[in-house]
N, C-alpha and C positions, 0 to 999 in steps of 0.2 A: 743438168739445168745451172744457172749463174747463180752463185752466192747473195745473200742479199748484202747491199753496201754496210749495212750496220744491222748488227743486233741488239745493241745498248741501247736501252732509251735513256728516258731522265732518271729511273731507278732500277737499276740493273737491266738484266732479260726478261721479259714476259710477252706470252704470248696464252693460245689455246694449246692445252698440256696437252703432250706425245703429237704434237706438229710443229712446223718451223714455226718461230726458233727455239722453241723448247720441246724437242722429242729427245728421246735415250740419246741417240746417238749424237746430238751436238752438246748434249748436256755432257757426257762421256769426254767429248774435247775438251769443252771448258772446263773441267777437271783437269786432264793433262795440259791443259796450256797455263792454269792460275798457280798448277803444283810446280811447274816449269818457273815461271817468273818469281813466286816468293822465295821457293829454293836459292835461286840465283842472287834474291837481293839478300837474303838472310843471312849465306854465306858470306855476302862480301861485307854485311854489319856487325857478325859478329860468329868466334867459331863455333860450330854445332855438327853435331854427328849424324842426328838424327833430327828431320822437319816435320813439322803438323801442322793439319788444318781442321778448325773446328767446323762440323756441320751440323745445323740447324732446321728446324721447318716450322709451319705452321699446320694445321691439323685438313689440308686436303686429301682427298683419294691419292690423287696423283704423286705427293709426296713421296711416296715408297718408289715408285719408278726411279723419279729422279735422283732420290738420295743413292739409290744402290748405283744409277750410271757415273754420279758423277764421283761417289768415293773409289767405282772402278778407276776411273782416271785418275784421279789420285795417286791412288796406291802403284799404278801401272807405273807412274813415274818415280817411285821410290819415296813417297813422303806418305807417314802415317796421317792416319785421320780420327777425329774423336767425334764419334756421335754422342749429339745431347737430346735428341729428338723434338717434340715439340715446344717451343720457347718463343717466347715474342722476340721479334727483330733485336731490339734495344737489349735485350738478355744475350744474344748473340755474340752482338758486340764486346759485350763486358763480360763474358765468360772468354771471351777469345784474349783479352785482355789479360785476364786472371789465370788464364793458363799459360801466358806467354808463347801462345802459339805463333804459328808464323802469318797465318789468315784466319778469316771466318768467313762460311757461306751461310745463307741461310735461305731457305727455298719457300718462297709464299710469292706469291700474287696480290697481297694487301689488300685492299677494300675490294677487289674482283671478285666475280663471281666463281663458283669452285670449280669449273672447269675450266678455266686460265691457272697457269700456275707460272713461276719466274724464278730467278735466280739474282740474289745479291750477294756481293761480296764488301768484305772488310779487311783494310790491314791489321796489322799486329796492334797498330795502336787503336782498334775499334772505330775509325772514321772510316767512309766510304774512298771508295780507289777515285783517284786523281784520274782525267780524262784522258791524260798519256798513256797510263796504267791498264786502262779498259782498253783502248787503241793496241797496246803491246798484246792483249791477251787475246786480243780478235784476232787480229792478225795471223797468230799462232795457230788459232781454229783455223782459217781458212787456208794458209799459205802449206801446209805440210812440215813448215821446216822441221818439227819434232817428231817427225813420224817414224824416226831410226832411234830415236833413243827409247832403250828399251832394257831397264835393269831386269837383273834375273837371281836367282836362288836368295841368300839373303838379303839384298839389296832391294827387293821389291817391301812395299810399305806395309804396316802393319797397322789394323785398325783395332778399336776398344769402345766402351760406353762410359762415359760420365754419369751417373746415375742422381746426382745431387744436384744436376745445373739449376733447375726451379728453387731450390732451396740457396744457392749461392743468388741466385740474381732477386730474390723475395730480400735477403739481408740487405743485398746492395741498395734495392728499393727504400727499402727502410729507413737505411743513412741518408737519406734525402730530406726526410721529417725531422724538425726540432726533436731534440731528447727531453725536452722538458715537457712536450704535448702528448696527449693521446686523443683517439677519438671517440673514447666514451662519452655516452648518451646523443650518440649522434646516428642516426637512422642513412642508411645509404643504399640507391637503388645501382646496382650492376647489371649491365649487361658486356656480355664477352664475346659477343657475335659469332659464339660457337667456334671460336678461333686459338690461336694461340696461348691466350693470356687465360683461359678458361680455370688454370690452377693458380697463377700468380698473385692476379690482381685481390680475388677472393683472399687470399692465405696473407696477404701484405695490409690489409683493412680489418680483416678480422684478428689479426696480431696487436693491431695496433688501438683494439677496443671497439670497432662499431660496431653496430648492429645491421647486419646485411640482410638484402634482398636479391639474390643474385638467378639472372636468367642470362639464355646463350652458355649456358656451359656445359653442356651434352654434345661435343661434336660427334660427326658420323660419317666425316668425308665427305660429304654431300651438301651439308646445311650450313656452312660457313658462310657469314654474310646475308645468309637467304631469310629476309622479311626482318633483320635485327642486326644491333650492332650500331655504329656511328654513320653508318649509309642510309640508314632507316631511325632516326633518334626521335621520331613522332611516338613510337613504342615507349621509348625509355621513359618520356615525358609524360605520357599518360597512366605509367605506371607510378612515376613520384606524386603526382595529384591523386590516385587511388590509395596510396600507403601513407601519405603524408609524412613524406621524407624528408629530410636535409639538404640531398645534393641527389644527382641523378649522374652515373659515370657509365658512357657507354664507348667500347673500342672500335676498330675496325679489323679485318682477318688476323694480321701480326702484331697488331696494338703498337706500333709507332705512332698512332694518335689519337686523340681522344675528344667526345661532343660531353660536355656536361648538361647537366638541366638545372635549372633552381630550384626552391622549393614551394615556387608558386606555378611550375611548369613549363617555364622559359627557355628556348634552348640557350646556350652558351657557347659560342664557339671559338677556336682559334683568335682571332680578332680580341674577342672578349676577353680572353685568359690572358693574350700579351698587354693588352691596356691595363687590366688588375695587375697583374705581375710586376709590369714594367713600372708603372706609378708606384707600387710600394718598396721595389728597389731603389727607385732613386730616392724617395724620401728614406729608406734606409741606408743610402751611400753603399749600397753593394752591386749598383747595376754599373759594368767597365763602359767606362769614356761616356755615361749618360746616353746611353745609344741604344736603339733595339733593331733587329734587322727584320724586317717583312717582306714580303713578294709584291709583286705589281697586281695582285689580285687583291690583297688588303684592303679594306674600308679606308678612305681618306682622311674621317674622323678619328682614327689612331693618330696621325700625324700630330692634329691639331690637339690632342688630348696631351699628348708626350710632349711639343712644342711649348705648351702653355705651363708646363711642370718645368721647365727647363731642359729638355730633353730632345732626344733628335730621332727620328727613324730612317734608316735608311732601307732602299729598295732593291730586290734582284729578281732575277728573272724568277719564273714559277717552280717550284722543285726544291724538297729540304736540302739536297747537294749544294743545290746554289747556297742557300741559308746559310749553312753549314761551312761552306769554302768562304764566305763575306767574314763571316765570324772569326774563324781563324787568320783571316789576313791582317783581319783588324783587331784582334784579341779580345773582343766582345763575349759575353755568356749569355746574352739573351734573345733569343727569334725563331720565328715560326711562320706557319702559315694560318688562313683563315680555316683551312679544312681540318685544322687538328693534329700539323706536325708542329710539335713547338719542343725545342732544343733548350734545354739548361745546362748550360755546358759546365758548370760547375760541379753537377751530378752524372752528366753523359755525355756521350761522344757524337750520338744520334737522336733524331726524334724519339721520345718518350712518353708515351701516353699515362701513364701507371704514375711516373716522377712529376709531371704535370698536375696529374690530378690532385697529388700529395702538396703542391707546393699551392693551389688553391684553396686545400685543406688548411692549412698550417696559418693562411693569409688570414682566413675564416675564423679562427681558433685564437691568434694573434689580436684580432682585433671585435672580435666577438660580437659579429655581425654575419646575416646571412648572404648567401651569394646575390640574391638579388640586389640589396642594398651596395654590395660592393660593384654590381655590374653597373651602377648608374655614374662611377667614376668619369666614363665618355658618351660622347653620342653620335651616334653611327649616323653616316649621312645614308640617304636613300639609296638603295643598290638591286640590281636587277640581274642574277647572273642563271643563265640558260645552256643548256649540254643539247647540243645537237649531234646527234648519231650519224657519221657519215659512211659510205663505203671504200672510200678512199680520200687521201689527204691530201689533193690535188693544190696546189700554191693558191691563196687567195685570190692573186695577181691575174691568175687564168680563168679566174670565173666570173662571167658575166655580170658587171654591175657592183660586184660587192665591194670593191674596194671604195669605189666612189659614193657608197650608200655610206660607208663606216666615215667617211671624211664629211658628208654631208651632216652626221649624226654628232660629230665631233665639234662642228664650226657651230650649231646652235647649244649645247650645253656646255663647253669650254668655258664663255664668257661668262658662265654663271656657277662655277668652280666643277662641274661634273668632268667625266672622261671616260673614254669608252676603249676597250680594250675586246682583241679577236686574235683566236689563236687554236692551234689544235693540240688537245691533249697528249702528254708522251707517254701514256700509260693503256690508254683509252683509245677505240676507233670513233672519238667524239672531237667535233670542233666547240670551244669555250666564248660566250660571248659574257662579257662584265660592261655593265654601262651605269654610272653613275649620275645623278642630275636631283637638283631639289623637287621637279615635276616628276609627280606619277606617270602621268599621261605620255609627257615627252618619253619616257624611257620607256614606257611601251608599245607607244608607235614606231620608234626607231629599233625595239627588239623585234617584232612582229615583221616588219620589212627587211631586216638583215637575215634574221631566220629563215624568213620564206624562203627567200633567193639562196641560200646555201642549199635547204631542202631539196628545190626544185632541178637543182645543179648536182649536188652530189649523197645526198639524204640516203639514207638507209631504212629499211623498215626496223621495231622494236622500239 
């Protein structure tokens, strides 16, 4: 069978666990390829006798299978493995830097259901890999070029476990919260999605003095993201209202994203967080180059709010990797996505849901204002986003009439400040349609026409 042209998507390798592209066999090959690439790069960068790669994971049942396969591949290339167990993706990135490892691997499918899994990679600096490095790894997986590299005897890699990885990450996250502040007197609802943050987020908030009501903190391998967490924030909002809390925090499975809920039970998404923190950092003089990075999915109202305050919004393609790449290229320190990936580069090298929540909490404390009032700092344009599950990702140009419908929709909404964006998800079998327009009826009309056309031609059940 011909191998797929590309196994790396917009956020590592991801799919149904134990079948291509993430069966044990491919995971082993990925382990070998990553070990080879970073062993060679580290050897060029500094004099090292032994090399090591950190491996962390979320709470999925299939994590055991992939962890063992990846580590076998790494060890077989003469590179040591450091196991750190379940830890948020940003925690794996931090521990990779902290231990001065040559690379980091996190086994997670993020917000996907438990029967999916994936593999993300970090360089020694804690940042996600450049496209050319992913291409190099992928080429080695399929080419067989390193098949004959077989260290033996004492040259085979060693493995050991670091037991205090959660504690290291907890202290790192707390350091992003101002030393003069505590969370005493605040009641916070936390939904950990039965995922990787089930220990770390409650620990940080509790140590800072908050009164907590914690849910989604009993992972069993199959309940990750199931009717909980940031993918189902309505449950968080209901609990905030029920317990009269000051704030709600919901993560996804690997806690690199966050959704919040204000004290009135209203959802606060990534665009809200970018607006609140971007405007506050502008006022404080800490927003580098007075610029925030967002993706094409972020609401147009974000641009207006920042521009009115003397700032700028730069747009990238969807995916926090694209956001981080632009932040690095332009030396910027705040960026993110509407979906809840927020990168505060003064504190973290990747999206970190806990650090993002702490920045909102510190703003609430500094200004002595509830979250609902902070969220009024900007005005959201009407927006409609629809996910259409598909059985195949055929180019939209090949679908009868779809591009024409998008063109007609744009012709109606663009003159009044609206826009239309249609794309395939890079992590799921879905097409995503975004429409912004001042008129709700216009949005709904074009949404139905475009979505119905896609469903008829490539739609899947479920």
